[in-house]
C-alpha positions as CSV (number, residue, x, y, z in Angstrom):
1,M,0.0,0.0,0.0
2,T,1.3,3.4,-1.0
3,T,0.7,6.6,0.9
4,I,1.1,9.9,-0.8
5,P,0.2,13.6,0.0
6,F,-2.9,15.1,-1.6
7,T,-0.9,17.5,-3.7
8,S,1.1,14.7,-5.3
9,A,-2.1,12.6,-5.8
10,R,-3.8,15.5,-7.6
11,A,-0.8,16.0,-9.9
12,R,-0.5,12.3,-10.6
13,L,-4.2,11.3,-10.6
14,S,-4.1,9.6,-14.1
15,E,-0.9,7.6,-13.2
16,L,-2.3,6.6,-9.8
17,F,-5.6,5.5,-11.5
18,T,-3.7,3.3,-13.8
19,E,-1.7,1.7,-11.0
20,V,-4.9,0.9,-9.1
21,C,-6.6,-0.5,-12.2
22,T,-3.7,-2.5,-13.7
23,K,-1.5,-3.4,-10.7
24,H,-4.3,-3.6,-8.1
25,E,-2.3,-1.2,-6.0
26,R,-4.0,0.4,-3.0
27,I,-3.1,4.1,-2.5
28,V,-3.9,6.1,0.6
29,V,-4.0,9.9,0.2
30,E,-3.0,12.1,3.1
31,R,-4.0,15.7,3.8
32,Y,-2.4,17.7,6.5
33,G,-0.6,14.6,7.7
34,H,-3.7,12.5,8.2
35,Q,-4.9,9.6,6.0
36,R,-8.1,10.8,4.4
37,V,-9.1,8.6,1.4
38,A,-8.0,5.6,-0.4
39,M,-8.0,4.5,-4.0
40,V,-8.5,0.8,-4.3
41,P,-9.4,-1.7,-7.0
42,I,-13.2,-2.2,-7.5
43,E,-12.7,-5.8,-6.5
44,D,-11.7,-4.7,-3.0
45,I,-14.9,-2.6,-2.7
46,E,-17.0,-5.5,-4.0
47,A,-15.4,-7.9,-1.5
48,L,-16.0,-5.4,1.3
49,E,-19.6,-4.9,0.3
50,H,-20.1,-8.7,0.2
51,L,-18.7,-9.0,3.8
52,E,-21.0,-6.2,4.9
53,D,-24.0,-7.9,3.3
54,Q,-23.1,-11.2,5.1
55,R,-22.8,-9.4,8.4
56,D,-26.2,-7.6,7.9
57,I,-27.8,-11.0,7.0
58,A,-26.4,-12.6,10.2
59,I,-27.7,-9.7,12.3
60,A,-31.1,-9.9,10.7
61,E,-31.3,-13.6,11.2
62,A,-30.3,-13.3,14.8
63,A,-33.0,-10.7,15.3
64,L,-35.6,-13.0,13.7
65,D,-34.5,-15.9,15.9
66,E,-35.0,-13.7,19.0
67,S,-38.4,-12.4,17.9
68,K,-41.4,-14.4,19.1
69,D,-44.1,-12.2,17.5
70,R,-44.4,-12.8,13.7
71,I,-46.8,-11.0,11.4
72,P,-47.7,-12.9,8.2
73,W,-46.6,-11.3,5.0
74,E,-50.2,-11.3,3.7
75,E,-51.2,-9.2,6.7
76,V,-48.4,-6.8,6.1
77,K,-49.2,-6.4,2.4
78,Q,-52.9,-5.8,3.3
79,E,-52.0,-3.1,5.8
80,L,-49.7,-1.4,3.3
81,G,-52.4,-1.6,0.6
82,L,-50.2,-3.7,-1.7
Protein backbone atom coordinates (compact mmCIF):
# COMPACT_ATOMS: atom_id res chain seq x y z
CA MET A 1 0.00 0.00 0.00
CA THR A 2 1.34 3.38 -1.01
CA THR A 3 0.68 6.58 0.93
CA ILE A 4 1.06 9.94 -0.79
CA PRO A 5 0.21 13.56 0.00
CA PHE A 6 -2.89 15.09 -1.55
CA THR A 7 -0.93 17.54 -3.71
CA SER A 8 1.06 14.68 -5.26
CA ALA A 9 -2.08 12.64 -5.80
CA ARG A 10 -3.76 15.54 -7.56
CA ALA A 11 -0.77 16.02 -9.86
CA ARG A 12 -0.48 12.26 -10.61
CA LEU A 13 -4.16 11.26 -10.64
CA SER A 14 -4.09 9.60 -14.06
CA GLU A 15 -0.94 7.62 -13.21
CA LEU A 16 -2.34 6.56 -9.84
CA PHE A 17 -5.62 5.51 -11.45
CA THR A 18 -3.67 3.27 -13.84
CA GLU A 19 -1.68 1.73 -10.96
CA VAL A 20 -4.86 0.91 -9.08
CA CYS A 21 -6.58 -0.54 -12.15
CA THR A 22 -3.73 -2.53 -13.66
CA LYS A 23 -1.50 -3.42 -10.71
CA HIS A 24 -4.27 -3.65 -8.11
CA GLU A 25 -2.30 -1.20 -5.97
CA ARG A 26 -3.95 0.41 -2.95
CA ILE A 27 -3.14 4.09 -2.54
CA VAL A 28 -3.86 6.13 0.56
CA VAL A 29 -4.03 9.90 0.19
CA GLU A 30 -2.98 12.08 3.11
CA ARG A 31 -3.97 15.65 3.75
CA TYR A 32 -2.39 17.72 6.50
CA GLY A 33 -0.56 14.60 7.68
CA HIS A 34 -3.69 12.50 8.15
CA GLN A 35 -4.91 9.63 6.00
CA ARG A 36 -8.14 10.84 4.40
CA VAL A 37 -9.11 8.64 1.44
CA ALA A 38 -7.98 5.56 -0.43
CA MET A 39 -7.98 4.54 -4.04
CA VAL A 40 -8.54 0.80 -4.26
CA PRO A 41 -9.43 -1.66 -7.01
CA ILE A 42 -13.15 -2.17 -7.50
CA GLU A 43 -12.72 -5.84 -6.53
CA ASP A 44 -11.73 -4.69 -3.04
CA ILE A 45 -14.91 -2.63 -2.72
CA GLU A 46 -17.03 -5.50 -4.01
CA ALA A 47 -15.43 -7.87 -1.48
CA LEU A 48 -16.00 -5.38 1.33
CA GLU A 49 -19.64 -4.91 0.33
CA HIS A 50 -20.11 -8.69 0.24
CA LEU A 51 -18.72 -8.97 3.78
CA GLU A 52 -21.00 -6.16 4.95
CA ASP A 53 -23.99 -7.90 3.35
CA GLN A 54 -23.12 -11.17 5.08
CA ARG A 55 -22.83 -9.36 8.42
CA ASP A 56 -26.18 -7.64 7.89
CA ILE A 57 -27.83 -10.96 7.02
CA ALA A 58 -26.40 -12.57 10.16
CA ILE A 59 -27.68 -9.69 12.30
CA ALA A 60 -31.13 -9.88 10.70
CA GLU A 61 -31.30 -13.65 11.16
CA ALA A 62 -30.28 -13.30 14.83
CA ALA A 63 -33.00 -10.69 15.34
CA LEU A 64 -35.57 -12.98 13.73
CA ASP A 65 -34.47 -15.85 15.93
CA GLU A 66 -35.01 -13.67 19.03
CA SER A 67 -38.41 -12.42 17.89
CA LYS A 68 -41.42 -14.37 19.09
CA ASP A 69 -44.10 -12.22 17.45
CA ARG A 70 -44.43 -12.79 13.73
CA ILE A 71 -46.78 -11.00 11.37
CA PRO A 72 -47.72 -12.95 8.25
CA TRP A 73 -46.60 -11.35 4.99
CA GLU A 74 -50.16 -11.31 3.66
CA GLU A 75 -51.21 -9.21 6.65
CA VAL A 76 -48.36 -6.76 6.09
CA LYS A 77 -49.24 -6.41 2.41
CA GLN A 78 -52.88 -5.79 3.26
CA GLU A 79 -51.98 -3.14 5.82
CA LEU A 80 -49.71 -1.41 3.32
CA GLY A 81 -52.35 -1.61 0.62
CA LEU A 82 -50.22 -3.72 -1.69
